[in-house]
MIRO-113909 format. One line per field, with one value per residue (C-alpha): x, y, z; chain; residue in three letters; residue number from 1. Coordinates in Angstrom, 3 decimals, m for minus. Example, Ala and Ser with C-alpha at 12.3 -4.5 7.8 and 13.67 -1.06 7.14 Angstrom:
! residues 2
c1 <- [12.300,13.670]
c2 <- [m4.500,m1.060]
c3 <- [7.800,7.140]
fivo <- [A,A]
lumkol <- [ALA,SER]
guvo <- [1,2]
This chain:
! residues 278
c1 <- [96.688,95.483,96.160,92.769,92.233,89.688,87.955,87.385,84.959,85.724,84.005,81.020,82.269,79.098,80.041,81.871,80.531,80.021,82.406,85.095,84.767,84.972,88.033,89.827,88.968,90.161,93.346,96.737,97.910,96.527,98.845,97.679,98.681,98.424,98.155,96.559,93.689,93.146,93.153,90.070,88.113,89.338,88.562,85.054,84.287,86.324,88.946,92.405,94.304,97.998,98.927,101.820,102.524,102.496,102.702,104.289,107.632,108.225,106.376,109.329,110.573,107.113,106.200,109.021,107.876,104.281,105.397,107.233,104.093,102.002,104.560,104.191,100.435,99.371,96.355,97.150,94.435,95.444,93.723,94.369,93.310,89.985,88.461,90.078,93.883,95.645,93.439,94.707,96.449,99.386,98.683,98.869,102.506,101.833,98.781,100.708,103.697,101.483,99.602,102.845,104.260,101.220,99.652,95.881,94.529,90.962,89.452,86.360,83.782,83.140,83.077,84.322,84.018,83.838,80.288,78.569,80.406,79.523,75.824,75.606,77.149,74.021,76.056,75.343,77.176,77.739,80.526,82.657,86.362,87.945,91.191,91.847,94.726,96.453,100.287,101.712,104.143,102.530,104.084,103.085,99.634,98.989,100.249,97.823,94.967,95.766,95.203,91.817,90.537,89.228,87.152,83.469,82.055,82.195,85.606,86.086,89.130,90.380,91.578,93.906,92.498,95.952,96.047,93.171,93.177,96.359,94.790,91.542,93.535,95.199,91.941,90.302,93.199,93.456,89.914,87.994,85.132,83.106,80.164,81.518,80.587,82.751,81.704,83.193,83.387,81.334,79.402,80.462,78.308,79.128,78.836,78.493,77.651,78.944,77.652,78.660,81.397,85.161,85.498,82.901,84.321,87.780,86.486,84.736,88.049,88.907,85.911,85.804,88.352,87.468,88.656,88.504,88.364,87.356,86.092,85.666,83.398,83.514,80.740,81.057,83.232,80.312,78.706,81.553,81.809,84.797,84.946,86.916,89.828,88.115,85.363,87.913,89.494,86.149,85.271,88.694,88.429,84.999,85.828,89.133,87.242,84.951,87.993,87.177,89.795,91.943,90.489,86.982,88.087,89.631,86.522,84.274,86.405,86.540,82.824,81.424,83.829,85.074,88.784,91.244,92.277,95.880,94.805,92.568,95.475,97.757,95.170,94.667,98.417,98.842,96.016,97.374,100.807,99.236,97.343,100.447,102.442,100.032]
c2 <- [61.400,64.162,65.529,65.523,67.805,66.145,67.913,65.765,66.240,69.050,67.154,65.030,61.962,61.911,65.215,63.668,63.405,60.251,61.664,62.194,58.581,57.271,59.421,58.189,54.610,54.830,56.877,55.165,56.919,59.409,62.219,63.220,65.633,63.057,59.369,58.616,61.014,59.870,56.181,56.793,58.065,55.282,52.599,53.925,53.601,50.474,52.206,50.601,53.024,53.441,56.593,59.017,61.642,65.221,68.019,71.412,69.916,67.626,69.649,70.217,66.632,65.113,67.521,66.043,62.508,63.328,65.057,61.881,59.822,62.192,61.981,58.164,58.473,57.818,59.504,61.245,62.318,65.119,65.487,67.397,66.589,68.366,70.608,71.512,71.280,74.487,76.960,76.876,73.518,72.316,71.809,75.164,74.746,71.280,72.522,75.502,73.430,70.789,73.419,75.082,71.711,71.085,68.280,68.055,69.320,69.200,70.379,68.674,70.748,69.716,70.457,73.827,75.771,79.174,79.149,77.609,80.045,83.070,82.200,81.194,84.542,86.321,89.130,90.249,87.791,90.342,91.328,89.128,88.392,85.074,85.725,82.313,82.166,85.451,85.494,83.955,86.816,89.759,92.456,90.750,90.022,93.643,94.882,92.555,93.728,97.343,96.390,94.894,98.038,99.549,96.483,97.160,93.641,90.548,88.908,85.194,84.236,80.812,80.702,78.178,76.722,77.371,80.972,82.589,85.460,86.996,87.143,88.605,91.240,92.393,92.325,94.462,96.914,97.377,96.877,98.149,96.475,95.020,92.652,89.130,85.468,82.457,79.155,76.090,72.509,73.188,70.114,68.088,66.767,69.674,72.506,75.815,79.400,82.145,85.614,89.020,91.425,91.108,92.598,90.305,87.240,88.172,88.658,85.286,83.524,84.180,82.121,79.297,77.302,76.975,73.704,72.329,74.121,77.796,80.203,83.904,86.065,89.829,92.147,95.190,98.054,100.478,98.852,99.828,102.906,104.853,106.174,109.387,109.099,111.671,109.143,106.551,109.048,109.967,106.325,105.596,108.508,107.352,103.714,104.536,106.735,103.782,101.778,98.845,96.125,96.605,93.473,94.907,98.264,96.517,94.373,97.455,99.200,96.117,95.350,98.887,100.553,97.722,98.272,95.444,94.206,95.275,98.780,98.973,97.908,100.525,103.271,102.164,102.107,105.561,107.012,105.442,106.946,110.368,110.040,108.956,111.883,114.418]
c3 <- [76.098,78.438,81.861,83.596,86.605,88.887,91.817,94.906,97.832,100.285,103.091,102.192,100.327,98.200,96.565,93.629,90.099,88.076,85.481,88.133,89.321,85.764,85.073,88.195,87.302,83.678,84.222,83.992,87.144,89.680,90.808,94.291,97.040,99.843,98.964,102.349,101.682,98.104,99.055,101.212,98.214,95.932,98.510,98.998,95.287,94.535,92.357,92.096,89.849,90.856,92.783,92.370,95.044,93.751,96.325,96.947,98.009,95.010,92.359,90.000,90.138,89.686,86.879,84.773,85.555,84.633,81.420,80.398,81.083,78.976,76.162,76.229,75.739,79.325,80.883,84.180,86.615,88.982,92.374,95.596,99.146,98.611,95.956,92.646,92.198,91.242,93.113,96.710,96.331,94.192,90.513,88.747,87.629,86.238,84.346,82.945,81.875,80.266,78.245,77.140,76.094,73.907,75.924,76.106,79.433,80.694,83.985,85.358,87.281,90.851,94.560,95.810,99.064,97.365,95.999,99.070,101.367,99.228,99.073,102.748,103.733,102.609,101.005,97.416,95.133,92.368,92.328,94.530,94.748,95.659,97.530,99.086,101.557,102.312,102.484,105.657,106.311,108.064,105.866,102.629,104.023,104.948,101.577,99.833,102.067,101.173,97.536,98.427,100.164,96.935,95.999,96.598,96.802,98.988,99.437,100.113,102.199,103.247,106.867,108.416,111.659,113.123,114.325,112.343,114.862,113.399,109.959,111.304,113.204,109.989,108.030,110.711,110.866,107.098,105.771,108.777,110.589,107.742,108.160,107.909,108.178,108.991,107.442,109.076,107.794,104.651,103.449,106.489,109.337,111.659,109.124,110.958,109.982,112.316,111.315,112.675,111.739,111.746,115.231,116.822,115.087,116.312,119.857,119.760,119.129,122.785,123.840,121.315,119.372,115.702,114.237,110.726,107.401,107.685,105.038,105.829,103.681,104.234,103.093,100.825,101.984,101.653,104.673,107.025,109.214,110.487,114.006,114.661,117.070,119.300,120.000,121.099,123.469,125.006,125.534,127.015,129.426,130.518,131.118,132.803,135.249,135.974,137.063,134.782,134.184,131.095,129.500,129.798,128.348,125.341,124.884,124.775,122.185,119.979,120.143,120.039,117.618,115.454,115.968,116.415,119.825,119.253,118.299,121.380,123.575,122.005,122.557,126.142,126.833,125.327,127.370,130.574,129.929,129.368,132.613,134.558,133.145,134.612]
fivo <- [A,A,A,A,A,A,A,A,A,A,A,A,A,A,A,A,A,A,A,A,A,A,A,A,A,A,A,A,A,A,A,A,A,A,A,A,A,A,A,A,A,A,A,A,A,A,A,A,A,A,A,A,A,A,A,A,A,A,A,A,A,A,A,A,A,A,A,A,A,A,A,A,A,A,A,A,A,A,A,A,A,A,A,A,A,A,A,A,A,A,A,A,A,A,A,A,A,A,A,A,A,A,A,A,A,A,A,A,A,A,A,A,A,A,A,A,A,A,A,A,A,A,A,A,A,A,A,A,A,A,A,A,A,A,A,A,A,A,A,A,A,A,A,A,A,A,A,A,A,A,A,A,A,A,A,A,A,A,A,A,A,A,A,A,A,A,A,A,A,A,A,A,A,A,A,A,A,A,A,A,A,A,A,A,A,A,A,A,A,A,A,A,A,A,A,A,A,A,A,A,A,A,A,A,A,A,A,A,A,A,A,A,A,A,A,A,A,A,A,A,A,A,A,A,A,A,A,A,A,A,A,A,A,A,A,A,A,A,A,A,A,A,A,A,A,A,A,A,A,A,A,A,A,A,A,A,A,A,A,A,A,A,A,A,A,A,A,A,A,A,A,A,A,A,A,A,A,A]
lumkol <- [MET,PRO,LEU,LEU,VAL,VAL,PRO,THR,PRO,ILE,GLY,ASN,MET,GLU,ASP,ILE,THR,LEU,ARG,ALA,LEU,ARG,THR,LEU,ARG,GLU,ALA,ASP,VAL,ILE,ALA,CYS,GLU,ASP,THR,ARG,ARG,THR,VAL,LYS,ILE,LEU,SER,ARG,TYR,GLY,ILE,ARG,THR,PRO,LEU,LEU,SER,TYR,HIS,ALA,PHE,ASN,GLU,LYS,GLU,ARG,ALA,GLN,ASP,ILE,ALA,GLU,ARG,LEU,SER,ARG,GLY,GLU,THR,VAL,ALA,LEU,VAL,SER,ASP,ALA,GLY,THR,PRO,GLY,ILE,SER,ASP,PRO,GLY,TYR,GLU,LEU,ILE,ARG,GLN,SER,LEU,GLU,ALA,GLY,TYR,GLU,VAL,ASP,VAL,LEU,PRO,GLY,ALA,THR,ALA,VAL,VAL,PRO,ALA,LEU,LEU,LEU,SER,GLY,PHE,PRO,PRO,HIS,PRO,PHE,LEU,PHE,GLU,GLY,PHE,LEU,PRO,LYS,ARG,LYS,GLY,GLU,ARG,ARG,ARG,ARG,LEU,GLU,GLU,LEU,ARG,ILE,PHE,GLY,GLY,ALA,VAL,VAL,PHE,TYR,LEU,SER,PRO,HIS,GLY,PRO,GLY,LYS,VAL,LEU,GLU,ASP,ILE,LEU,ASP,VAL,LEU,GLY,ASN,ARG,PRO,ALA,VAL,ILE,LEU,ARG,GLU,ILE,SER,LYS,LEU,HIS,GLN,GLU,ARG,ILE,PRO,GLY,ASP,ILE,ALA,SER,LEU,LEU,ALA,SER,LEU,ASP,GLU,VAL,THR,LEU,ARG,GLY,GLU,LEU,VAL,LEU,VAL,THR,GLY,PRO,ALA,ALA,MET,THR,ARG,ASP,THR,PRO,ARG,GLU,ASP,PHE,GLU,GLU,VAL,LEU,LEU,GLY,VAL,LEU,GLU,GLU,GLY,LEU,PRO,GLU,LYS,GLU,VAL,VAL,ARG,ARG,LEU,VAL,GLU,GLU,TYR,GLY,ILE,SER,LYS,ASN,LYS,ALA,LYS,ARG,LEU,LEU,LEU,GLY,LYS,LYS,ARG,GLU,LYS,GLU,ALA,LEU]
guvo <- [1,2,3,4,5,6,7,8,9,10,11,12,13,14,15,16,17,18,19,20,21,22,23,24,25,26,27,28,29,30,31,32,33,34,35,36,37,38,39,40,41,42,43,44,45,46,47,48,49,50,51,52,53,54,55,56,57,58,59,60,61,62,63,64,65,66,67,68,69,70,71,72,73,74,75,76,77,78,79,80,81,82,83,84,85,86,87,88,89,90,91,92,93,94,95,96,97,98,99,100,101,102,103,104,105,106,107,108,109,110,111,112,113,114,115,116,117,118,119,120,121,122,123,124,125,126,127,128,129,130,131,132,133,134,135,136,137,138,139,140,141,142,143,144,145,146,147,148,149,150,151,152,153,154,155,156,157,158,159,160,161,162,163,164,165,166,167,168,169,170,171,172,173,174,175,176,177,178,179,180,181,182,183,184,185,186,187,188,189,190,191,192,193,194,195,196,197,198,199,200,201,202,203,204,205,206,207,208,209,210,211,212,213,214,215,216,217,218,219,220,221,222,223,224,225,226,227,228,229,230,231,232,233,234,235,236,237,238,239,240,241,242,243,244,245,246,247,248,249,250,251,252,253,254,255,256,257,258,259,260,261,262,263,264,265,266,267,268,269,270,271,272,273,274,275,276,277,278]
């Protein structure tokens, strides 16, 4: 019998297909990322299929267990906390191993954050690139962003609500100040669209705390502009002469020239040192 990959709602509990509900009801067991999250869906629709935990930390062990079930003719439904397993959630290795072992695998269509975010961004959808979560380590993240610089379309990123500023800083430094939109809590009651560019979105993080699931869509690279270093130096000289606080100087550079806050701080520090050396 098959391994059935079943998408689940990313927010609104009504965003689940009739086929998905039937599959969950008829399966012998449901392999799920978090049993507590899956129970809520099953309870809502009166489904009592047994659950088996399957997440990033027990993937190898559970894959063997599931393979044995498939070999006995059982039907296994695979779900994640939200969306489609195997994209930005555990599941890819199990799917790959099941296909290589000759077991039947099917993937049901269903809820996803990618398409709503792309269309709500207002950027041309052709072409676009789905990146998902960038690497957690700064060096790896920046190397991956360097590879994305040559892509000429919209890029869809997933952002963790914990420390999205660090990721935005790197995107701004490497890709430049592209037009961008943050979509928050897609399909949920408090869905929010925050348009602007990477620099303005980064600056806004100082004023608001973004909670929940975040999707960042950046516009095409052709829409960006580069500002010569000479312009930065002229601006710095002018604002330093005005005697403005450092925070205000940094804010102006970020908002008016689309550079990252860290870069603005470095430029400011360098200019101050030059001035003190005179």
